[in-house]
N, C-alpha and C positions, 0 to 999 in steps of 0.2 A: 805582592809588593814587587815593583820593577826595580831596575838598577838604582844604586844610591845616587842621590842628588849631590853634585859636587861644586856647584858654582857659589863662590864666596866673595865677600868684599870686606874692607876695613871699616869698622864702625867709626863714624865721624866724632863720636863722643869720647869713646874709650880707646879706639885704635885697635881693638881686638878684631879677630876674624870672626865672621858670622855668615850664615848661609843666606842666600838671596831668594830662597824658595818662598813662594806665596802660600797662603792657606789653601787656595784652590789647587795649587800644584801638589801640595802634600795629599789632599783628598783624592786626586786623580791617581797618584802613585800607589796609594794604599787601597784602591778600589779594585776588587778582584774581578768584576765584570769587565773593566777595561785593561785587564793584564794582557801582556804580550802573548801569554799562553793562549789566549783567545783570539789572537790575530790582531791586536791593536797596537798601534804606536801613537802616542800622543805627545807633540812637542810645542813648545812656544817658538814664536818668531822673535829673534832677538831685535832686529832693527829694520824698519822700512825707510828708505831714503827717497824722498819725493821732492824733485825740484819742480815746483808748480809755476815758476815765472822763468822763462828763458828768453830774455829780451834780446840776446844776441842773435837769435834764430829769426826775429822779426815775424814770427808766426805763432799760432796757438799750439806750441808743442810743449809737452811736459815730459819729464824723465823720471824713471823709477827703477829701483833695485832693492833686493833684500839681501841682508848681511847676517850671517850666522857667526857669532863670536865665541871663540874658545880661548880660555886663559891658561897659563902655566903649561903651555905646550901640549895641552891635551888635544884630542882629536875626536872627531864624530864616530859613532858606531856604525857598523855596516848597515844596520837597519835605518839609522838616521840619514846616512849618505844616500841610501836609495830613495827614501822619501823626498829628500831635498833635490835630488837630481830630477825626480819625476815632476816636482813643483817647478824647478827651474825651466824644464822643457814646456810646461803648460804656460808659464808666464813670460817667457821671452819671445819677442816678436820681431827681432832684427831680420831683415831681408837677407837672403843668401847672395853671396857674390864669391869671387875668387879667393879673397883672403879668408872669409868665413868658412868656406869649404875646407880649405887647408887646416884651419884650427879645429874644426869638427873631426877630421881624420885623426888628429893628434890628440883627441880627447883623453884626458886622464881621469881615472875614477875618483881622484882626489878633488877634482874640479867641480864646480857646481854650475857650469854653463854648457850650453849646447845650442848650436844654431838652428833655429826653426822659425816658422812663421806663426803668428797668432793675431789676435784682435789688435788693431792699430787706432781705433777711435772708441772713445768712452764718453759717457755723460758726466759731467762735473756738477756736483751739488753747489759748490762754491760760486762757479762763473755761470751756473744755469744754462749751459750750452754744451755742445759736443766739441771735445777737444782731442787732438792727436796725441797718442802716448807712445813713447819709445820705452819698452821695458827691457831691461838687461838681464833679468833673472835673479838667481841666488849666487852669493859669493861667500867665501869662508875667510874670516879674519882671525888671525891667531896671534896672541900676545905671550911672550915668555913669562911675563909676570901677570898682574891682574888688570892691566891697561896701559895706555901710552906712557904714564908717568914713571912706572916702575919696571918697564920692560927693556931688556938689552937687545931683544930681537922681535921683529914684527914681520908677519907674513901674510900676504894676500893671495888666497888659492895657492899656498905652499911656496910662493915667490917672495923672497925677501924684499921688503920696502922699508923706507924711512918715514919719519913723522910728516915731512913735507908731501911725500907722495900720498900718504894716507889722507891727508887733508884735501889734497887735489882730486883723489878718487872720490871721496864722499861729496866734493862740489862738483862732480861730473866734469872736471877739467881734464882728467885722464880717463881713457877707455877702460872701464873695470875688467874687460876681458883681455885686452892686449897690453894694458899699462902704458900705452902710447898717448899722446895728446889728442883729444877729440878734435877732428879738423872737418873740412868740407865733405869728407867721406860720410859723415853722419848728419850733415845738414840736409834739409829737404829742399829740393829744387823743383818739385812738382807737386801737384795735389795729391794727397794721401787717399788711397782707396781701401775699403775694407777687405781684409784678407781672410780666408777660411781658417777656422780654428785649428785644423790639421792639414799639414801639407804631405800628401802621400808620397810624392816625389822625393821628399828629403829623407825618407826612411832608409 
């Protein structure tokens, strides 16, 4: 058995606290073959935020990020932080520039972002065509309570935010890395080209 499952929510019928673990999740945690003692870490991904229509860009660009949510001021384990950091590096495809280089040098192990290069074009089953994708990677959202409605404190990658900022982050109106408005710095003024999966010079 791996560590105890702690995610809970208020039952909409009786108001009591109950765990949010699925039957599959319980099966995985009780499976000795998949134990951390054997070198396995199995996590669920809380939220994938995908903006598939970005009319303001006037181009076939889509935006993507993944959010790990923690409640009651809990934090990720060292093992989960490592896995999410690795995934964030694999999924983020923002091009390097002066600003991102500075942010990369100031990287904090509590953050889930790292500036790197990756795939910028993917095939969309919905549009049946190749689309340009800007992936921002993984981010951590922490509530002092169970969610926005009962929390006195909200943090995005350990930086305090309010409900308005949270909404703007999820709507991609704010840059999830810098918390500043997304402006022309992130708009595409030239034809996108396919980037290699790994950027050796960025290491």
